[in-house]
MIKE-226384 format. One record per residue (C-alpha): residue in three letters; x, y, z; residue number from 1. Coordinates in pm, whole numbers, padded with zeros to 5 digits. Layout:
<pts>
<"ALA"; <X; Y; Z>; NUM>,
...
</pts>
This chain:
<pts>
<"UNK"; <-05374; 01737; 20858>; 1>,
<"UNK"; <-05039; 01730; 21036>; 2>,
<"UNK"; <-04916; 02015; 20818>; 3>,
<"UNK"; <-05226; 02223; 20878>; 4>,
<"UNK"; <-05220; 02161; 21254>; 5>,
<"UNK"; <-04854; 02259; 21285>; 6>,
<"UNK"; <-04904; 02567; 21070>; 7>,
<"UNK"; <-05212; 02667; 21270>; 8>,
<"UNK"; <-05024; 02634; 21598>; 9>,
<"UNK"; <-04741; 02854; 21472>; 10>,
<"UNK"; <-04985; 03109; 21328>; 11>,
<"UNK"; <-05168; 03126; 21660>; 12>,
<"UNK"; <-04841; 03180; 21847>; 13>,
<"UNK"; <-04730; 03456; 21609>; 14>,
<"UNK"; <-05081; 03603; 21587>; 15>,
<"UNK"; <-05072; 03605; 21207>; 16>,
<"UNK"; <-05298; 03456; 20938>; 17>,
<"UNK"; <-05233; 03104; 20811>; 18>,
<"UNK"; <-05223; 03063; 20435>; 19>,
<"UNK"; <-05217; 02725; 20263>; 20>,
<"UNK"; <-04973; 02639; 19986>; 21>,
<"UNK"; <-05144; 02356; 19798>; 22>,
<"UNK"; <-04920; 02369; 19489>; 23>,
<"UNK"; <-04798; 02014; 19565>; 24>,
<"UNK"; <-05136; 01881; 19456>; 25>,
<"UNK"; <-05065; 01996; 19102>; 26>,
<"UNK"; <-04815; 01709; 19085>; 27>,
<"UNK"; <-04981; 01473; 19333>; 28>,
<"UNK"; <-05082; 01220; 19068>; 29>,
<"UNK"; <-04714; 01131; 19020>; 30>,
<"UNK"; <-04637; 01092; 19391>; 31>,
<"UNK"; <-04577; 00757; 19561>; 32>,
<"UNK"; <-04906; 00796; 19746>; 33>,
<"UNK"; <-05122; 01028; 19533>; 34>,
<"UNK"; <-05392; 01223; 19713>; 35>,
<"UNK"; <-05633; 01508; 19657>; 36>,
<"UNK"; <-05666; 01821; 19868>; 37>,
<"UNK"; <-05961; 01759; 20102>; 38>,
<"UNK"; <-05931; 02002; 20392>; 39>,
<"UNK"; <-06221; 02198; 20245>; 40>,
<"UNK"; <-06454; 01928; 20382>; 41>,
<"UNK"; <-06384; 02066; 20730>; 42>,
<"UNK"; <-06611; 02368; 20739>; 43>,
<"UNK"; <-06439; 02516; 21046>; 44>,
<"UNK"; <-06120; 02573; 20847>; 45>,
<"UNK"; <-06101; 02933; 20733>; 46>,
<"UNK"; <-05923; 02856; 20408>; 47>,
<"UNK"; <-05689; 03119; 20275>; 48>,
<"UNK"; <-05458; 03015; 19994>; 49>,
<"UNK"; <-05113; 03157; 19931>; 50>,
<"UNK"; <-05055; 03284; 19578>; 51>,
<"UNK"; <-04759; 03163; 19374>; 52>,
<"UNK"; <-04606; 03509; 19410>; 53>,
<"UNK"; <-04633; 03494; 19790>; 54>,
<"UNK"; <-04479; 03149; 19800>; 55>,
<"UNK"; <-04197; 03239; 19563>; 56>,
<"UNK"; <-04114; 03546; 19771>; 57>,
<"UNK"; <-04051; 03320; 20069>; 58>,
<"UNK"; <-03886; 03015; 19920>; 59>,
<"UNK"; <-03670; 03214; 19674>; 60>,
<"UNK"; <-03631; 03131; 19306>; 61>,
<"UNK"; <-03384; 02845; 19353>; 62>,
<"UNK"; <-03601; 02624; 19571>; 63>,
<"UNK"; <-03680; 02349; 19328>; 64>,
<"UNK"; <-03515; 02025; 19225>; 65>,
<"UNK"; <-03156; 01950; 19316>; 66>,
<"UNK"; <-03076; 02314; 19394>; 67>,
<"UNK"; <-03338; 02314; 19669>; 68>,
<"UNK"; <-03204; 01990; 19815>; 69>,
<"UNK"; <-02854; 02135; 19829>; 70>,
<"UNK"; <-02986; 02454; 19986>; 71>,
<"UNK"; <-03176; 02247; 20240>; 72>,
<"UNK"; <-02864; 02057; 20347>; 73>,
<"UNK"; <-02658; 02374; 20375>; 74>,
<"UNK"; <-02910; 02590; 20559>; 75>,
<"UNK"; <-03128; 02358; 20765>; 76>,
<"UNK"; <-02928; 02410; 21085>; 77>,
<"UNK"; <-02884; 02785; 21050>; 78>,
<"UNK"; <-03096; 03030; 21250>; 79>,
<"UNK"; <-03436; 03105; 21104>; 80>,
<"UNK"; <-03464; 03437; 20922>; 81>,
<"UNK"; <-03757; 03635; 20794>; 82>,
<"UNK"; <-03870; 03543; 20448>; 83>,
<"UNK"; <-03721; 03200; 20457>; 84>,
<"UNK"; <-03833; 02857; 20353>; 85>,
<"UNK"; <-03827; 02677; 20688>; 86>,
<"UNK"; <-03757; 02316; 20590>; 87>,
<"UNK"; <-03812; 02035; 20839>; 88>,
<"UNK"; <-03458; 01904; 20909>; 89>,
<"UNK"; <-03562; 01558; 21030>; 90>,
<"UNK"; <-03871; 01348; 21095>; 91>,
<"UNK"; <-03889; 01381; 21473>; 92>,
<"UNK"; <-03994; 01697; 21655>; 93>,
<"UNK"; <-03778; 01998; 21573>; 94>,
<"UNK"; <-03730; 02196; 21893>; 95>,
<"UNK"; <-03658; 02524; 21708>; 96>,
<"UNK"; <-03991; 02516; 21525>; 97>,
<"UNK"; <-04144; 02787; 21742>; 98>,
<"UNK"; <-03847; 03018; 21694>; 99>,
<"UNK"; <-03978; 03094; 21347>; 100>,
<"UNK"; <-04082; 03453; 21276>; 101>,
<"UNK"; <-04338; 03574; 21026>; 102>,
<"UNK"; <-04354; 03559; 20734>; 103>,
<"UNK"; <-04234; 03203; 20693>; 104>,
<"UNK"; <-04300; 02916; 20454>; 105>,
<"UNK"; <-04314; 02574; 20621>; 106>,
<"UNK"; <-04192; 02275; 20422>; 107>,
<"UNK"; <-04221; 01931; 20580>; 108>,
<"UNK"; <-04450; 01668; 20725>; 109>,
<"UNK"; <-04446; 01787; 21090>; 110>,
<"UNK"; <-04580; 01454; 21214>; 111>,
<"UNK"; <-04584; 01498; 21589>; 112>,
<"UNK"; <-04850; 01628; 21826>; 113>,
<"UNK"; <-04575; 01831; 21992>; 114>,
<"UNK"; <-04617; 02088; 21718>; 115>,
<"UNK"; <-04981; 02153; 21809>; 116>,
<"UNK"; <-04998; 02017; 22165>; 117>,
<"UNK"; <-05069; 02366; 22301>; 118>,
<"UNK"; <-05399; 02393; 22111>; 119>,
<"UNK"; <-05552; 02041; 22109>; 120>,
<"UNK"; <-05910; 02157; 22163>; 121>,
<"UNK"; <-05889; 02402; 21873>; 122>,
<"UNK"; <-05745; 02140; 21637>; 123>,
<"UNK"; <-06008; 01884; 21739>; 124>,
<"UNK"; <-06287; 02133; 21685>; 125>,
<"UNK"; <-06152; 02232; 21342>; 126>,
<"UNK"; <-06129; 01869; 21228>; 127>,
<"UNK"; <-06489; 01786; 21312>; 128>,
<"UNK"; <-06781; 01698; 21089>; 129>,
<"UNK"; <-07143; 01630; 21176>; 130>,
<"UNK"; <-07364; 01375; 21005>; 131>,
<"UNK"; <-07672; 01590; 20958>; 132>,
<"UNK"; <-07885; 01443; 20676>; 133>,
<"UNK"; <-07642; 01149; 20649>; 134>,
<"UNK"; <-07852; 00858; 20769>; 135>,
<"UNK"; <-07605; 00568; 20713>; 136>,
<"UNK"; <-07324; 00738; 20904>; 137>,
<"UNK"; <-07553; 00874; 21175>; 138>,
<"UNK"; <-07690; 00522; 21230>; 139>,
<"UNK"; <-07336; 00388; 21260>; 140>,
<"UNK"; <-07242; 00670; 21494>; 141>,
<"UNK"; <-07530; 00581; 21725>; 142>,
<"UNK"; <-07415; 00218; 21729>; 143>,
<"UNK"; <-07057; 00322; 21799>; 144>,
<"UNK"; <-07168; 00532; 22094>; 145>,
<"UNK"; <-07380; 00246; 22231>; 146>,
<"UNK"; <-07104; -00016; 22233>; 147>,
<"UNK"; <-06749; -00067; 22357>; 148>,
<"UNK"; <-06638; 00034; 22012>; 149>,
<"UNK"; <-06286; -00024; 21885>; 150>,
<"UNK"; <-06179; 00126; 21554>; 151>,
<"UNK"; <-05937; -00096; 21365>; 152>,
<"UNK"; <-05768; 00040; 21054>; 153>,
<"UNK"; <-05598; -00176; 20792>; 154>,
<"UNK"; <-05420; -00003; 20509>; 155>,
<"UNK"; <-05306; -00228; 20229>; 156>,
<"UNK"; <-05350; -00116; 19866>; 157>,
<"UNK"; <-05029; 00058; 19758>; 158>,
<"UNK"; <-04858; -00046; 20080>; 159>,
<"UNK"; <-04855; -00407; 19962>; 160>,
<"UNK"; <-04879; -00365; 19584>; 161>,
<"UNK"; <-04651; -00072; 19497>; 162>,
<"UNK"; <-04283; -00176; 19532>; 163>,
<"UNK"; <-04167; 00182; 19600>; 164>,
<"UNK"; <-04426; 00232; 19873>; 165>,
<"UNK"; <-04353; -00111; 20019>; 166>,
<"UNK"; <-03983; -00025; 20039>; 167>,
<"UNK"; <-04058; 00302; 20220>; 168>,
<"UNK"; <-04359; 00228; 20436>; 169>,
<"UNK"; <-04433; -00142; 20444>; 170>,
<"UNK"; <-04758; -00251; 20607>; 171>,
<"UNK"; <-04871; -00393; 20938>; 172>,
<"UNK"; <-04884; -00771; 20921>; 173>,
<"UNK"; <-05155; -01003; 21046>; 174>,
<"UNK"; <-04961; -01083; 21362>; 175>,
<"UNK"; <-04971; -00717; 21464>; 176>,
<"UNK"; <-05349; -00701; 21435>; 177>,
<"UNK"; <-05410; -01032; 21610>; 178>,
<"UNK"; <-05178; -00930; 21893>; 179>,
<"UNK"; <-05353; -00594; 21924>; 180>,
<"UNK"; <-05696; -00759; 21931>; 181>,
<"UNK"; <-05580; -01002; 22199>; 182>,
<"UNK"; <-05457; -00710; 22407>; 183>,
<"UNK"; <-05785; -00522; 22363>; 184>,
<"UNK"; <-05991; -00827; 22458>; 185>,
<"UNK"; <-05795; -00866; 22782>; 186>,
<"UNK"; <-05863; -00506; 22882>; 187>,
<"UNK"; <-06201; -00416; 22731>; 188>,
<"UNK"; <-06529; -00579; 22820>; 189>,
<"UNK"; <-06728; -00695; 22518>; 190>,
<"UNK"; <-06545; -00496; 22250>; 191>,
<"UNK"; <-06714; -00431; 21918>; 192>,
<"UNK"; <-06468; -00390; 21631>; 193>,
<"UNK"; <-06537; -00137; 21357>; 194>,
<"UNK"; <-06299; -00218; 21075>; 195>,
<"UNK"; <-06192; 00045; 20825>; 196>,
<"UNK"; <-05984; -00069; 20529>; 197>,
<"UNK"; <-05912; -00030; 20160>; 198>,
<"UNK"; <-05904; -00412; 20146>; 199>,
<"UNK"; <-06217; -00531; 20330>; 200>,
<"UNK"; <-06201; -00878; 20177>; 201>,
<"UNK"; <-05857; -00942; 20330>; 202>,
<"UNK"; <-05995; -00824; 20664>; 203>,
<"UNK"; <-06299; -01052; 20642>; 204>,
<"UNK"; <-06076; -01351; 20574>; 205>,
<"UNK"; <-05815; -01279; 20839>; 206>,
<"UNK"; <-05955; -01066; 21121>; 207>,
<"UNK"; <-06192; -01297; 21304>; 208>,
<"UNK"; <-06314; -01255; 21658>; 209>,
<"UNK"; <-06567; -01403; 21897>; 210>,
<"UNK"; <-06682; -01044; 21951>; 211>,
<"UNK"; <-06894; -00838; 21709>; 212>,
<"UNK"; <-06723; -00705; 21398>; 213>,
<"UNK"; <-06863; -00439; 21162>; 214>,
<"UNK"; <-06693; -00356; 20834>; 215>,
<"UNK"; <-06716; 00006; 20717>; 216>,
<"UNK"; <-06700; 00017; 20337>; 217>,
<"UNK"; <-06936; 00290; 20216>; 218>,
<"UNK"; <-06722; 00602; 20273>; 219>,
<"UNK"; <-06480; 00543; 19989>; 220>,
<"UNK"; <-06292; 00792; 19773>; 221>,
<"UNK"; <-06375; 01155; 19845>; 222>,
<"UNK"; <-06585; 01054; 20147>; 223>,
<"UNK"; <-06295; 00888; 20328>; 224>,
<"UNK"; <-06272; 01182; 20568>; 225>,
<"UNK"; <-06606; 01065; 20712>; 226>,
<"UNK"; <-06437; 00745; 20827>; 227>,
<"UNK"; <-06203; 00956; 21039>; 228>,
<"UNK"; <-06510; 01104; 21208>; 229>,
<"UNK"; <-06648; 00758; 21279>; 230>,
<"UNK"; <-06307; 00645; 21409>; 231>,
<"UNK"; <-06275; 00939; 21645>; 232>,
<"UNK"; <-06607; 00849; 21806>; 233>,
<"UNK"; <-06495; 00495; 21885>; 234>,
<"UNK"; <-06392; 00444; 22246>; 235>,
<"UNK"; <-06064; 00266; 22163>; 236>,
<"UNK"; <-05837; 00228; 21863>; 237>,
<"UNK"; <-05604; -00009; 21681>; 238>,
<"UNK"; <-05424; 00197; 21421>; 239>,
<"UNK"; <-05212; 00115; 21118>; 240>,
<"UNK"; <-04881; 00279; 21027>; 241>,
<"UNK"; <-05090; 00548; 20865>; 242>,
<"UNK"; <-05161; 00911; 20946>; 243>,
<"UNK"; <-05525; 00839; 20853>; 244>,
<"UNK"; <-05591; 00624; 21158>; 245>,
<"UNK"; <-05342; 00822; 21369>; 246>,
<"UNK"; <-05580; 01114; 21336>; 247>,
<"UNK"; <-05885; 00897; 21392>; 248>,
<"UNK"; <-05737; 00800; 21730>; 249>,
<"UNK"; <-05590; 01137; 21825>; 250>,
<"UNK"; <-05914; 01326; 21760>; 251>,
<"UNK"; <-06077; 01117; 22031>; 252>,
<"UNK"; <-06026; 01339; 22335>; 253>,
<"UNK"; <-06124; 01079; 22597>; 254>,
<"UNK"; <-05858; 01016; 22861>; 255>,
<"UNK"; <-06000; 00664; 22898>; 256>,
<"UNK"; <-05921; 00557; 22544>; 257>,
<"UNK"; <-05671; 00282; 22470>; 258>,
<"UNK"; <-05475; 00323; 22149>; 259>,
<"UNK"; <-05253; 00049; 22010>; 260>,
<"UNK"; <-05003; 00153; 21744>; 261>,
<"UNK"; <-04733; -00035; 21552>; 262>,
<"UNK"; <-04382; 00000; 21689>; 263>,
<"UNK"; <-04245; -00014; 21334>; 264>,
<"UNK"; <-04384; 00277; 21132>; 265>,
<"UNK"; <-04154; 00260; 20829>; 266>,
<"UNK"; <-03996; -00031; 20644>; 267>,
<"UNK"; <-03650; 00086; 20757>; 268>,
<"UNK"; <-03514; 00247; 21072>; 269>,
<"UNK"; <-03388; 00553; 20886>; 270>,
<"UNK"; <-03640; 00793; 21042>; 271>,
<"UNK"; <-03668; 00860; 21415>; 272>,
<"UNK"; <-04038; 00807; 21496>; 273>,
<"UNK"; <-04002; 00855; 21871>; 274>,
<"UNK"; <-04215; 01172; 21866>; 275>,
<"UNK"; <-04482; 01036; 21633>; 276>,
<"UNK"; <-04677; 00827; 21882>; 277>,
<"UNK"; <-04816; 01004; 22193>; 278>,
<"UNK"; <-04674; 00881; 22522>; 279>,
<"UNK"; <-05002; 00734; 22646>; 280>,
<"UNK"; <-05047; 00510; 22341>; 281>,
<"UNK"; <-04923; 00151; 22339>; 282>,
<"UNK"; <-04672; 00045; 22072>; 283>,
<"UNK"; <-04637; -00322; 21987>; 284>,
</pts>
């Protein structure tokens, strides 16, 4: 979603079509955090896929393996040229992003709203789904709208069980969530927590409150994108160190929302995450 949003913003600025390179998904099963391509669930996305020939014409034949990494280190600070693989040089916002000219191939995560901050309404409308003929989610949506709803996302799974993922990402601990809930309960009258997690049993055992708590467990697997839609409709948010709940909170356009995010996003301080969390969110 970050990659699409950044690419869309650049395409809008350059007034050119946006094509998606989804070749990574051919090897996704071997990645640290394997995923499937799911943007097709958002019907407002006008999907156009780049062919292998189009991609190769931009990234040049030597952009794989160690050769590509060497090329990246050598060229990442040079001016952007036409027909160039524009590789994200670091994790935080890259100020030269909008100096790119078409055609260009974007390689990176682009995890900052600064890349698409000029078109927030367009991005929010693209990443929207309705619940027509979906009674369970529509019922939940009605309840969310009728309460002081707070989405709370707990990602565990590979973040606590896969040593490689743990070393890179880590996970938010119980103290973070309890502190966030305490903060919410001081500011929000009668909050109702809607808990989204890949480990609902851990949440049931550890996340207790005197206020109502609802566990969302039915949108698993390929329906996970529906949880983002439920999250975005909550009035407030407690997110994990996960782009999943980042988007659930960001897609909520209300200026009254309170969003609590973890100060520590990765297991190490190697990456600069200062541009990841919007300025009006609270980091603890």
